[in-house]
PDB file with SEQRES, HELIX, SHEET and CRYST1 records, atoms N, CA, C and O in Angstrom:
SEQRES   1 A   77  UNK UNK UNK UNK UNK UNK UNK UNK UNK UNK UNK UNK UNK          
SEQRES   2 A   77  UNK UNK UNK UNK UNK UNK UNK UNK UNK UNK UNK UNK UNK          
SEQRES   3 A   77  UNK UNK UNK UNK UNK UNK UNK UNK UNK UNK UNK UNK UNK          
SEQRES   4 A   77  UNK UNK UNK UNK UNK UNK UNK UNK UNK UNK UNK UNK UNK          
SEQRES   5 A   77  UNK UNK UNK UNK UNK UNK UNK UNK UNK UNK UNK UNK UNK          
SEQRES   6 A   77  UNK UNK UNK UNK UNK UNK UNK UNK UNK UNK UNK UNK              
SHEET    1 AA1 3 UNK A   3  UNK A   6  0                                        
SHEET    2 AA1 3 UNK A  13  UNK A  18 -1                                        
SHEET    3 AA1 3 UNK A  46  UNK A  50 -1                                        
SHEET    1 AA2 4 UNK A  35  UNK A  44  0                                        
SHEET    2 AA2 4 UNK A  23  UNK A  30 -1                                        
SHEET    3 AA2 4 UNK A  57  UNK A  65 -1                                        
SHEET    4 AA2 4 UNK A  68  UNK A  76 -1                                        
CRYST1    1.000    1.000    1.000  90.00  90.00  90.00 P 1           1          
ATOM      1  N   UNK A   1     -53.350  -2.033 173.154  1.00  0.00           N  
ATOM      2  CA  UNK A   1     -53.741  -2.995 172.137  1.00  0.00           C  
ATOM      3  C   UNK A   1     -52.552  -3.884 171.796  1.00  0.00           C  
ATOM      4  O   UNK A   1     -51.415  -3.595 172.168  1.00  0.00           O  
ATOM      5  N   UNK A   2     -52.829  -4.952 171.094  1.00  0.00           N  
ATOM      6  CA  UNK A   2     -51.771  -5.894 170.734  1.00  0.00           C  
ATOM      7  C   UNK A   2     -51.320  -5.722 169.299  1.00  0.00           C  
ATOM      8  O   UNK A   2     -50.505  -6.503 168.809  1.00  0.00           O  
ATOM      9  N   UNK A   3     -51.848  -4.690 168.604  1.00  0.00           N  
ATOM     10  CA  UNK A   3     -51.463  -4.479 167.207  1.00  0.00           C  
ATOM     11  C   UNK A   3     -50.879  -3.092 167.009  1.00  0.00           C  
ATOM     12  O   UNK A   3     -51.168  -2.160 167.759  1.00  0.00           O  
ATOM     13  N   UNK A   4     -50.055  -2.979 165.988  1.00  0.00           N  
ATOM     14  CA  UNK A   4     -49.429  -1.714 165.639  1.00  0.00           C  
ATOM     15  C   UNK A   4     -49.465  -1.583 164.122  1.00  0.00           C  
ATOM     16  O   UNK A   4     -48.965  -2.450 163.405  1.00  0.00           O  
ATOM     17  N   UNK A   5     -50.062  -0.490 163.637  1.00  0.00           N  
ATOM     18  CA  UNK A   5     -50.116  -0.228 162.202  1.00  0.00           C  
ATOM     19  C   UNK A   5     -49.241   0.988 161.931  1.00  0.00           C  
ATOM     20  O   UNK A   5     -49.393   2.020 162.584  1.00  0.00           O  
ATOM     21  N   UNK A   6     -48.333   0.874 160.980  1.00  0.00           N  
ATOM     22  CA  UNK A   6     -47.416   1.973 160.679  1.00  0.00           C  
ATOM     23  C   UNK A   6     -47.051   1.942 159.207  1.00  0.00           C  
ATOM     24  O   UNK A   6     -47.200   0.876 158.609  1.00  0.00           O  
ATOM     25  N   UNK A   7     -46.592   2.996 158.568  1.00  0.00           N  
ATOM     26  CA  UNK A   7     -46.658   4.364 159.106  1.00  0.00           C  
ATOM     27  C   UNK A   7     -48.094   4.858 159.103  1.00  0.00           C  
ATOM     28  O   UNK A   7     -48.928   4.347 158.355  1.00  0.00           O  
ATOM     29  N   UNK A   8     -48.379   5.821 159.912  1.00  0.00           N  
ATOM     30  CA  UNK A   8     -49.720   6.406 159.952  1.00  0.00           C  
ATOM     31  C   UNK A   8     -49.545   7.907 160.119  1.00  0.00           C  
ATOM     32  O   UNK A   8     -49.156   8.338 161.204  1.00  0.00           O  
ATOM     33  N   UNK A   9     -49.805   8.716 159.120  1.00  0.00           N  
ATOM     34  CA  UNK A   9     -50.529   8.421 157.872  1.00  0.00           C  
ATOM     35  C   UNK A   9     -49.718   7.549 156.913  1.00  0.00           C  
ATOM     36  O   UNK A   9     -48.488   7.561 156.916  1.00  0.00           O  
ATOM     37  N   UNK A  10     -50.449   6.794 156.095  1.00  0.00           N  
ATOM     38  CA  UNK A  10     -49.855   5.871 155.137  1.00  0.00           C  
ATOM     39  C   UNK A  10     -49.953   6.479 153.733  1.00  0.00           C  
ATOM     40  O   UNK A  10     -50.918   7.169 153.405  1.00  0.00           O  
ATOM     41  N   UNK A  11     -48.929   6.207 152.914  1.00  0.00           N  
ATOM     42  CA  UNK A  11     -48.939   6.681 151.532  1.00  0.00           C  
ATOM     43  C   UNK A  11     -49.311   5.522 150.602  1.00  0.00           C  
ATOM     44  O   UNK A  11     -50.309   5.601 149.885  1.00  0.00           O  
ATOM     45  N   UNK A  12     -48.516   4.450 150.608  1.00  0.00           N  
ATOM     46  CA  UNK A  12     -48.773   3.305 149.728  1.00  0.00           C  
ATOM     47  C   UNK A  12     -49.055   2.022 150.503  1.00  0.00           C  
ATOM     48  O   UNK A  12     -50.103   1.403 150.322  1.00  0.00           O  
ATOM     49  N   UNK A  13     -48.128   1.626 151.361  1.00  0.00           N  
ATOM     50  CA  UNK A  13     -48.246   0.373 152.094  1.00  0.00           C  
ATOM     51  C   UNK A  13     -48.332   0.626 153.590  1.00  0.00           C  
ATOM     52  O   UNK A  13     -47.623   1.473 154.133  1.00  0.00           O  
ATOM     53  N   UNK A  14     -49.216  -0.126 154.253  1.00  0.00           N  
ATOM     54  CA  UNK A  14     -49.291  -0.102 155.709  1.00  0.00           C  
ATOM     55  C   UNK A  14     -48.751  -1.427 156.220  1.00  0.00           C  
ATOM     56  O   UNK A  14     -49.097  -2.489 155.702  1.00  0.00           O  
ATOM     57  N   UNK A  15     -47.908  -1.362 157.229  1.00  0.00           N  
ATOM     58  CA  UNK A  15     -47.387  -2.567 157.853  1.00  0.00           C  
ATOM     59  C   UNK A  15     -48.109  -2.798 159.162  1.00  0.00           C  
ATOM     60  O   UNK A  15     -48.442  -1.851 159.875  1.00  0.00           O  
ATOM     61  N   UNK A  16     -48.350  -4.052 159.475  1.00  0.00           N  
ATOM     62  CA  UNK A  16     -49.045  -4.423 160.703  1.00  0.00           C  
ATOM     63  C   UNK A  16     -48.146  -5.375 161.460  1.00  0.00           C  
ATOM     64  O   UNK A  16     -47.680  -6.368 160.901  1.00  0.00           O  
ATOM     65  N   UNK A  17     -47.900  -5.085 162.720  1.00  0.00           N  
ATOM     66  CA  UNK A  17     -47.147  -6.016 163.549  1.00  0.00           C  
ATOM     67  C   UNK A  17     -47.941  -6.274 164.823  1.00  0.00           C  
ATOM     68  O   UNK A  17     -48.585  -5.376 165.364  1.00  0.00           O  
ATOM     69  N   UNK A  18     -47.883  -7.505 165.285  1.00  0.00           N  
ATOM     70  CA  UNK A  18     -48.627  -7.919 166.465  1.00  0.00           C  
ATOM     71  C   UNK A  18     -47.682  -8.387 167.556  1.00  0.00           C  
ATOM     72  O   UNK A  18     -46.565  -8.827 167.284  1.00  0.00           O  
ATOM     73  N   UNK A  19     -48.142  -8.287 168.782  1.00  0.00           N  
ATOM     74  CA  UNK A  19     -47.394  -8.776 169.932  1.00  0.00           C  
ATOM     75  C   UNK A  19     -48.133 -10.002 170.460  1.00  0.00           C  
ATOM     76  O   UNK A  19     -49.285  -9.901 170.883  1.00  0.00           O  
ATOM     77  N   UNK A  20     -47.477 -11.150 170.438  1.00  0.00           N  
ATOM     78  CA  UNK A  20     -48.045 -12.407 170.952  1.00  0.00           C  
ATOM     79  C   UNK A  20     -49.380 -12.759 170.312  1.00  0.00           C  
ATOM     80  O   UNK A  20     -50.283 -13.238 170.998  1.00  0.00           O  
ATOM     81  N   UNK A  21     -49.520 -12.533 169.014  1.00  0.00           N  
ATOM     82  CA  UNK A  21     -50.748 -12.878 168.307  1.00  0.00           C  
ATOM     83  C   UNK A  21     -50.409 -13.116 166.838  1.00  0.00           C  
ATOM     84  O   UNK A  21     -49.371 -12.667 166.353  1.00  0.00           O  
ATOM     85  N   UNK A  22     -51.285 -13.818 166.141  1.00  0.00           N  
ATOM     86  CA  UNK A  22     -51.116 -14.015 164.707  1.00  0.00           C  
ATOM     87  C   UNK A  22     -52.360 -13.517 163.990  1.00  0.00           C  
ATOM     88  O   UNK A  22     -53.473 -13.616 164.506  1.00  0.00           O  
ATOM     89  N   UNK A  23     -52.153 -12.977 162.790  1.00  0.00           N  
ATOM     90  CA  UNK A  23     -53.237 -12.371 162.013  1.00  0.00           C  
ATOM     91  C   UNK A  23     -54.004 -13.463 161.270  1.00  0.00           C  
ATOM     92  O   UNK A  23     -53.408 -14.321 160.618  1.00  0.00           O  
ATOM     93  N   UNK A  24     -55.319 -13.421 161.376  1.00  0.00           N  
ATOM     94  CA  UNK A  24     -56.170 -14.318 160.598  1.00  0.00           C  
ATOM     95  C   UNK A  24     -56.750 -13.607 159.389  1.00  0.00           C  
ATOM     96  O   UNK A  24     -56.792 -14.178 158.299  1.00  0.00           O  
ATOM     97  N   UNK A  25     -57.198 -12.371 159.560  1.00  0.00           N  
ATOM     98  CA  UNK A  25     -57.798 -11.621 158.456  1.00  0.00           C  
ATOM     99  C   UNK A  25     -57.653 -10.131 158.706  1.00  0.00           C  
ATOM    100  O   UNK A  25     -57.583  -9.682 159.850  1.00  0.00           O  
ATOM    101  N   UNK A  26     -57.609  -9.368 157.610  1.00  0.00           N  
ATOM    102  CA  UNK A  26     -57.514  -7.909 157.677  1.00  0.00           C  
ATOM    103  C   UNK A  26     -58.627  -7.344 156.804  1.00  0.00           C  
ATOM    104  O   UNK A  26     -58.799  -7.759 155.658  1.00  0.00           O  
ATOM    105  N   UNK A  27     -59.378  -6.397 157.353  1.00  0.00           N  
ATOM    106  CA  UNK A  27     -60.434  -5.734 156.597  1.00  0.00           C  
ATOM    107  C   UNK A  27     -60.237  -4.233 156.732  1.00  0.00           C  
ATOM    108  O   UNK A  27     -60.083  -3.729 157.845  1.00  0.00           O  
ATOM    109  N   UNK A  28     -60.241  -3.509 155.612  1.00  0.00           N  
ATOM    110  CA  UNK A  28     -60.140  -2.054 155.633  1.00  0.00           C  
ATOM    111  C   UNK A  28     -61.489  -1.499 155.190  1.00  0.00           C  
ATOM    112  O   UNK A  28     -62.012  -1.858 154.135  1.00  0.00           O  
ATOM    113  N   UNK A  29     -62.042  -0.609 156.028  1.00  0.00           N  
ATOM    114  CA  UNK A  29     -63.350  -0.012 155.742  1.00  0.00           C  
ATOM    115  C   UNK A  29     -63.212   1.494 155.648  1.00  0.00           C  
ATOM    116  O   UNK A  29     -62.372   2.097 156.315  1.00  0.00           O  
ATOM    117  N   UNK A  30     -64.060   2.104 154.800  1.00  0.00           N  
ATOM    118  CA  UNK A  30     -64.093   3.560 154.773  1.00  0.00           C  
ATOM    119  C   UNK A  30     -64.884   4.048 155.978  1.00  0.00           C  
ATOM    120  O   UNK A  30     -65.402   3.247 156.756  1.00  0.00           O  
ATOM    121  N   UNK A  31     -64.973   5.349 156.126  1.00  0.00           N  
ATOM    122  CA  UNK A  31     -65.585   5.945 157.310  1.00  0.00           C  
ATOM    123  C   UNK A  31     -67.082   5.617 157.401  1.00  0.00           C  
ATOM    124  O   UNK A  31     -67.680   5.749 158.469  1.00  0.00           O  
ATOM    125  N   UNK A  32     -67.691   5.189 156.280  1.00  0.00           N  
ATOM    126  CA  UNK A  32     -69.109   4.806 156.271  1.00  0.00           C  
ATOM    127  C   UNK A  32     -69.313   3.314 156.514  1.00  0.00           C  
ATOM    128  O   UNK A  32     -70.444   2.830 156.470  1.00  0.00           O  
ATOM    129  N   UNK A  33     -68.231   2.583 156.769  1.00  0.00           N  
ATOM    130  CA  UNK A  33     -68.345   1.164 157.069  1.00  0.00           C  
ATOM    131  C   UNK A  33     -68.309   0.246 155.861  1.00  0.00           C  
ATOM    132  O   UNK A  33     -68.466  -0.966 156.007  1.00  0.00           O  
ATOM    133  N   UNK A  34     -68.103   0.800 154.665  1.00  0.00           N  
ATOM    134  CA  UNK A  34     -68.005  -0.041 153.467  1.00  0.00           C  
ATOM    135  C   UNK A  34     -66.620  -0.676 153.391  1.00  0.00           C  
ATOM    136  O   UNK A  34     -65.609  -0.006 153.599  1.00  0.00           O  
ATOM    137  N   UNK A  35     -66.584  -1.956 153.096  1.00  0.00           N  
ATOM    138  CA  UNK A  35     -65.307  -2.662 152.979  1.00  0.00           C  
ATOM    139  C   UNK A  35     -64.648  -2.261 151.665  1.00  0.00           C  
ATOM    140  O   UNK A  35     -65.240  -2.410 150.596  1.00  0.00           O  
ATOM    141  N   UNK A  36     -63.412  -1.749 151.750  1.00  0.00           N  
ATOM    142  CA  UNK A  36     -62.681  -1.348 150.553  1.00  0.00           C  
ATOM    143  C   UNK A  36     -61.494  -2.268 150.262  1.00  0.00           C  
ATOM    144  O   UNK A  36     -60.964  -2.261 149.151  1.00  0.00           O  
ATOM    145  N   UNK A  37     -61.077  -3.050 151.241  1.00  0.00           N  
ATOM    146  CA  UNK A  37     -59.990  -4.017 151.075  1.00  0.00           C  
ATOM    147  C   UNK A  37     -60.195  -5.117 152.098  1.00  0.00           C  
ATOM    148  O   UNK A  37     -60.655  -4.859 153.210  1.00  0.00           O  
ATOM    149  N   UNK A  38     -59.856  -6.341 151.726  1.00  0.00           N  
ATOM    150  CA  UNK A  38     -59.869  -7.415 152.709  1.00  0.00           C  
ATOM    151  C   UNK A  38     -58.902  -8.492 152.263  1.00  0.00           C  
ATOM    152  O   UNK A  38     -58.592  -8.617 151.079  1.00  0.00           O  
ATOM    153  N   UNK A  39     -58.436  -9.257 153.212  1.00  0.00           N  
ATOM    154  CA  UNK A  39     -57.512 -10.326 152.876  1.00  0.00           C  
ATOM    155  C   UNK A  39     -57.147 -11.148 154.087  1.00  0.00           C  
ATOM    156  O   UNK A  39     -57.391 -10.756 155.228  1.00  0.00           O  
ATOM    157  N   UNK A  40     -56.558 -12.292 153.816  1.00  0.00           N  
ATOM    158  CA  UNK A  40     -56.051 -13.160 154.871  1.00  0.00           C  
ATOM    159  C   UNK A  40     -54.535 -13.069 154.862  1.00  0.00           C  
ATOM    160  O   UNK A  40     -53.932 -12.721 153.847  1.00  0.00           O  
ATOM    161  N   UNK A  41     -53.933 -13.376 155.975  1.00  0.00           N  
ATOM    162  CA  UNK A  41     -52.476 -13.278 156.013  1.00  0.00           C  
ATOM    163  C   UNK A  41     -51.809 -14.577 156.410  1.00  0.00           C  
ATOM    164  O   UNK A  41     -50.617 -14.582 156.716  1.00  0.00           O  
ATOM    165  N   UNK A  42     -52.541 -15.678 156.416  1.00  0.00           N  
ATOM    166  CA  UNK A  42     -51.954 -16.988 156.672  1.00  0.00           C  
ATOM    167  C   UNK A  42     -51.253 -17.076 158.020  1.00  0.00           C  
ATOM    168  O   UNK A  42     -50.162 -17.634 158.131  1.00  0.00           O  
ATOM    169  N   UNK A  43     -51.896 -16.516 159.044  1.00  0.00           N  
ATOM    170  CA  UNK A  43     -51.448 -16.643 160.431  1.00  0.00           C  
ATOM    171  C   UNK A  43     -50.029 -16.147 160.656  1.00  0.00           C  
ATOM    172  O   UNK A  43     -49.214 -16.830 161.275  1.00  0.00           O  
ATOM    173  N   UNK A  44     -49.742 -14.959 160.152  1.00  0.00           N  
ATOM    174  CA  UNK A  44     -48.444 -14.332 160.372  1.00  0.00           C  
ATOM    175  C   UNK A  44     -48.544 -13.342 161.518  1.00  0.00           C  
ATOM    176  O   UNK A  44     -49.635 -12.889 161.866  1.00  0.00           O  
ATOM    177  N   UNK A  45     -47.411 -13.012 162.098  1.00  0.00           N  
ATOM    178  CA  UNK A  45     -47.388 -11.991 163.143  1.00  0.00           C  
ATOM    179  C   UNK A  45     -47.194 -10.606 162.543  1.00  0.00           C  
ATOM    180  O   UNK A  45     -47.415  -9.601 163.219  1.00  0.00           O  
ATOM    181  N   UNK A  46     -46.779 -10.544 161.267  1.00  0.00           N  
ATOM    182  CA  UNK A  46     -46.624  -9.264 160.589  1.00  0.00           C  
ATOM    183  C   UNK A  46     -47.246  -9.371 159.200  1.00  0.00           C  
ATOM    184  O   UNK A  46     -47.305 -10.457 158.624  1.00  0.00           O  
ATOM    185  N   UNK A  47     -47.704  -8.259 158.672  1.00  0.00           N  
ATOM    186  CA  UNK A  47     -48.284  -8.245 157.333  1.00  0.00           C  
ATOM    187  C   UNK A  47     -48.104  -6.863 156.744  1.00  0.00           C  
ATOM    188  O   UNK A  47     -47.906  -5.881 157.460  1.00  0.00           O  
ATOM    189  N   UNK A  48     -48.176  -6.807 155.420  1.00  0.00           N  
ATOM    190  CA  UNK A  48     -48.102  -5.537 154.701  1.00  0.00           C  
ATOM    191  C   UNK A  48     -49.290  -5.496 153.769  1.00  0.00           C  
ATOM    192  O   UNK A  48     -49.564  -6.471 153.070  1.00  0.00           O  
ATOM    193  N   UNK A  49     -50.007  -4.373 153.747  1.00  0.00           N  
ATOM    194  CA  UNK A  49     -51.195  -4.269 152.899  1.00  0.00           C  
ATOM    195  C   UNK A  49     -51.053  -3.049 151.993  1.00  0.00           C  
ATOM    196  O   UNK A  49     -50.686  -1.961 152.436  1.00  0.00           O  
ATOM    197  N   UNK A  50     -51.353  -3.261 150.715  1.00  0.00           N  
ATOM    198  CA  UNK A  50     -51.221  -2.210 149.704  1.00  0.00           C  
ATOM    199  C   UNK A  50     -52.462  -1.326 149.733  1.00  0.00           C  
ATOM    200  O   UNK A  50     -53.564  -1.788 149.434  1.00  0.00           O  
ATOM    201  N   UNK A  51     -52.286  -0.060 150.091  1.00  0.00           N  
ATOM    202  CA  UNK A  51     -53.388   0.895 150.132  1.00  0.00           C  
ATOM    203  C   UNK A  51     -53.217   1.982 149.080  1.00  0.00           C  
ATOM    204  O   UNK A  51     -53.896   3.008 149.138  1.00  0.00           O  
ATOM    205  N   UNK A  52     -52.322   1.774 148.121  1.00  0.00           N  
ATOM    206  CA  UNK A  52     -51.993   2.817 147.147  1.00  0.00           C  
ATOM    207  C   UNK A  52     -53.182   3.178 146.257  1.00  0.00           C  
ATOM    208  O   UNK A  52     -53.238   4.287 145.727  1.00  0.00           O  
ATOM    209  N   UNK A  53     -54.131   2.257 146.086  1.00  0.00           N  
ATOM    210  CA  UNK A  53     -55.270   2.532 145.210  1.00  0.00           C  
ATOM    211  C   UNK A  53     -56.430   3.223 145.926  1.00  0.00           C  
ATOM    212  O   UNK A  53     -57.437   3.540 145.293  1.00  0.00           O  
ATOM    213  N   UNK A  54     -56.308   3.458 147.227  1.00  0.00           N  
ATOM    214  CA  UNK A  54     -57.369   4.137 147.971  1.00  0.00           C  
ATOM    215  C   UNK A  54     -57.211   5.646 147.867  1.00  0.00           C  
ATOM    216  O   UNK A  54     -56.094   6.150 147.750  1.00  0.00           O  
ATOM    217  N   UNK A  55     -58.324   6.367 147.910  1.00  0.00           N  
ATOM    218  CA  UNK A  55     -58.254   7.818 147.910  1.00  0.00           C  
ATOM    219  C   UNK A  55     -57.862   8.304 149.302  1.00  0.00           C  
ATOM    220  O   UNK A  55     -58.014   7.584 150.289  1.00  0.00           O  
ATOM    221  N   UNK A  56     -57.362   9.514 149.367  1.00  0.00           N  
ATOM    222  CA  UNK A  56     -56.950  10.091 150.647  1.00  0.00           C  
ATOM    223  C   UNK A  56     -58.161  10.191 151.572  1.00  0.00           C  
ATOM    224  O   UNK A  56     -59.268  10.505 151.133  1.00  0.00           O  
ATOM    225  N   UNK A  57     -57.937   9.921 152.847  1.00  0.00           N  
ATOM    226  CA  UNK A  57     -59.018  10.015 153.819  1.00  0.00           C  
ATOM    227  C   UNK A  57     -58.749   9.163 155.039  1.00  0.00           C  
ATOM    228  O   UNK A  57     -57.640   8.667 155.233  1.00  0.00           O  
ATOM    229  N   UNK A  58     -59.769   8.999 155.857  1.00  0.00           N  
ATOM    230  CA  UNK A  58     -59.672   8.227 157.091  1.00  0.00           C  
ATOM    231  C   UNK A  58     -60.340   6.875 156.875  1.00  0.00           C  
ATOM    232  O   UNK A  58     -61.443   6.790 156.334  1.00  0.00           O  
ATOM    233  N   UNK A  59     -59.660   5.830 157.304  1.00  0.00           N  
ATOM    234  CA  UNK A  59     -60.157   4.458 157.167  1.00  0.00           C  
ATOM    235  C   UNK A  59     -60.028   3.741 158.501  1.00  0.00           C  
ATOM    236  O   UNK A  59     -59.255   4.149 159.368  1.00  0.00           O  
ATOM    237  N   UNK A  60     -60.787   2.680 158.654  1.00  0.00           N  
ATOM    238  CA  UNK A  60     -60.670   1.803 159.809  1.00  0.00           C  
ATOM    239  C   UNK A  60     -60.141   0.463 159.329  1.00  0.00           C  
ATOM    240  O   UNK A  60     -60.642  -0.104 158.358  1.00  0.00           O  
ATOM    241  N   UNK A  61     -59.124  -0.035 160.016  1.00  0.00           N  
ATOM    242  CA  UNK A  61     -58.554  -1.333 159.688  1.00  0.00           C  
ATOM    243  C   UNK A  61     -58.898  -2.303 160.809  1.00  0.00           C  
ATOM    244  O   UNK A  61     -58.474  -2.124 161.951  1.00  0.00           O  
ATOM    245  N   UNK A  62     -59.671  -3.331 160.472  1.00  0.00           N  
ATOM    246  CA  UNK A  62     -60.030  -4.360 161.454  1.00  0.00           C  
ATOM    247  C   UNK A  62     -59.068  -5.523 161.279  1.00  0.00           C  
ATOM    248  O   UNK A  62     -58.968  -6.104 160.199  1.00  0.00           O  
ATOM    249  N   UNK A  63     -58.366  -5.853 162.347  1.00  0.00           N  
ATOM    250  CA  UNK A  63     -57.375  -6.913 162.322  1.00  0.00           C  
ATOM    251  C   UNK A  63     -57.893  -8.044 163.204  1.00  0.00           C  
ATOM    252  O   UNK A  63     -57.972  -7.912 164.426  1.00  0.00           O  
ATOM    253  N   UNK A  64     -58.243  -9.157 162.563  1.00  0.00           N  
ATOM    254  CA  UNK A  64     -58.742 -10.315 163.304  1.00  0.00           C  
ATOM    255  C   UNK A  64     -57.564 -11.238 163.589  1.00  0.00           C  
ATOM    256  O   UNK A  64     -56.840 -11.641 162.679  1.00  0.00           O  
ATOM    257  N   UNK A  65     -57.383 -11.567 164.867  1.00  0.00           N  
ATOM    258  CA  UNK A  65     -56.252 -12.396 165.280  1.00  0.00           C  
ATOM    259  C   UNK A  65     -56.739 -13.569 166.117  1.00  0.00           C  
ATOM    260  O   UNK A  65     -57.923 -13.691 166.431  1.00  0.00           O  
ATOM    261  N   UNK A  66     -55.797 -14.422 166.466  1.00  0.00           N  
ATOM    262  CA  UNK A  66     -56.120 -15.536 167.348  1.00  0.00           C  
ATOM    263  C   UNK A  66     -56.399 -15.063 168.772  1.00  0.00           C  
ATOM    264  O   UNK A  66     -56.893 -15.839 169.590  1.00  0.00           O  
ATOM    265  N   UNK A  67     -56.091 -13.802 169.080  1.00  0.00           N  
ATOM    266  CA  UNK A  67     -56.309 -13.258 170.420  1.00  0.00           C  
ATOM    267  C   UNK A  67     -57.517 -12.324 170.486  1.00  0.00           C  
ATOM    268  O   UNK A  67     -57.848 -11.817 171.558  1.00  0.00           O  
ATOM    269  N   UNK A  68     -58.180 -12.090 169.348  1.00  0.00           N  
ATOM    270  CA  UNK A  68     -59.315 -11.183 169.329  1.00  0.00           C  
ATOM    271  C   UNK A  68     -59.236 -10.245 168.143  1.00  0.00           C  
ATOM    272  O   UNK A  68     -58.450 -10.460 167.220  1.00  0.00           O  
ATOM    273  N   UNK A  69     -60.050  -9.208 168.172  1.00  0.00           N  
ATOM    274  CA  UNK A  69     -60.133  -8.254 167.065  1.00  0.00           C  
ATOM    275  C   UNK A  69     -59.645  -6.890 167.528  1.00  0.00           C  
ATOM    276  O   UNK A  69     -60.028  -6.407 168.594  1.00  0.00           O  
ATOM    277  N   UNK A  70     -58.804  -6.284 166.720  1.00  0.00           N  
ATOM    278  CA  UNK A  70     -58.307  -4.938 166.985  1.00  0.00           C  
ATOM    279  C   UNK A  70     -58.735  -4.043 165.819  1.00  0.00           C  
ATOM    280  O   UNK A  70     -58.636  -4.444 164.660  1.00  0.00           O  
ATOM    281  N   UNK A  71     -59.201  -2.858 166.119  1.00  0.00           N  
ATOM    282  CA  UNK A  71     -59.572  -1.896 165.072  1.00  0.00           C  
ATOM    283  C   UNK A  71     -58.697  -0.666 165.214  1.00  0.00           C  
ATOM    284  O   UNK A  71     -58.638  -0.045 166.275  1.00  0.00           O  
ATOM    285  N   UNK A  72     -58.016  -0.323 164.126  1.00  0.00           N  
ATOM    286  CA  UNK A  72     -57.106   0.829 164.120  1.00  0.00           C  
ATOM    287  C   UNK A  72     -57.601   1.860 163.129  1.00  0.00           C  
ATOM    288  O   UNK A  72     -58.048   1.515 162.035  1.00  0.00           O  
ATOM    289  N   UNK A  73     -57.521   3.131 163.512  1.00  0.00           N  
ATOM    290  CA  UNK A  73     -57.849   4.219 162.588  1.00  0.00           C  
ATOM    291  C   UNK A  73     -56.586   4.578 161.820  1.00  0.00           C  
ATOM    292  O   UNK A  73     -55.538   4.836 162.412  1.00  0.00           O  
ATOM    293  N   UNK A  74     -56.696   4.591 160.491  1.00  0.00           N  
ATOM    294  CA  UNK A  74     -55.541   4.949 159.672  1.00  0.00           C  
ATOM    295  C   UNK A  74     -55.912   6.114 158.760  1.00  0.00           C  
ATOM    296  O   UNK A  74     -57.062   6.275 158.350  1.00  0.00           O  
ATOM    297  N   UNK A  75     -54.909   6.908 158.462  1.00  0.00           N  
ATOM    298  CA  UNK A  75     -55.097   8.061 157.580  1.00  0.00           C  
ATOM    299  C   UNK A  75     -54.307   7.792 156.310  1.00  0.00           C  
ATOM    300  O   UNK A  75     -53.104   7.535 156.357  1.00  0.00           O  
ATOM    301  N   UNK A  76     -54.996   7.854 155.165  1.00  0.00           N  
ATOM    302  CA  UNK A  76     -54.356   7.664 153.864  1.00  0.00           C  
ATOM    303  C   UNK A  76     -54.053   9.029 153.283  1.00  0.00           C  
ATOM    304  O   UNK A  76     -54.942   9.873 153.170  1.00  0.00           O  
ATOM    305  N   UNK A  77     -52.794   9.251 152.912  1.00  0.00           N  
ATOM    306  CA  UNK A  77     -52.386  10.531 152.312  1.00  0.00           C  
ATOM    307  C   UNK A  77     -52.604  10.517 150.825  1.00  0.00           C  
ATOM    308  O   UNK A  77     -52.319  11.506 150.150  1.00  0.00           O  
TER     309      UNK A  77                                                      
END                                                                             
């Protein structure tokens, strides 16, 4: 994939870095597909998203870029 989300598991903030791509939008969904966070990143190659208000569990982060869409599984501690 062209995206990297770290640290994983995440405690407060997740960082996203891309290789040869820029971020258009980030959506975080719970395991049932409900959107719990979303935002735009103004076409950056890196972004940081605050997940401190989410409960512990498994989430999917959809990262929409100029090169396509990447979905990463993240674990919130």
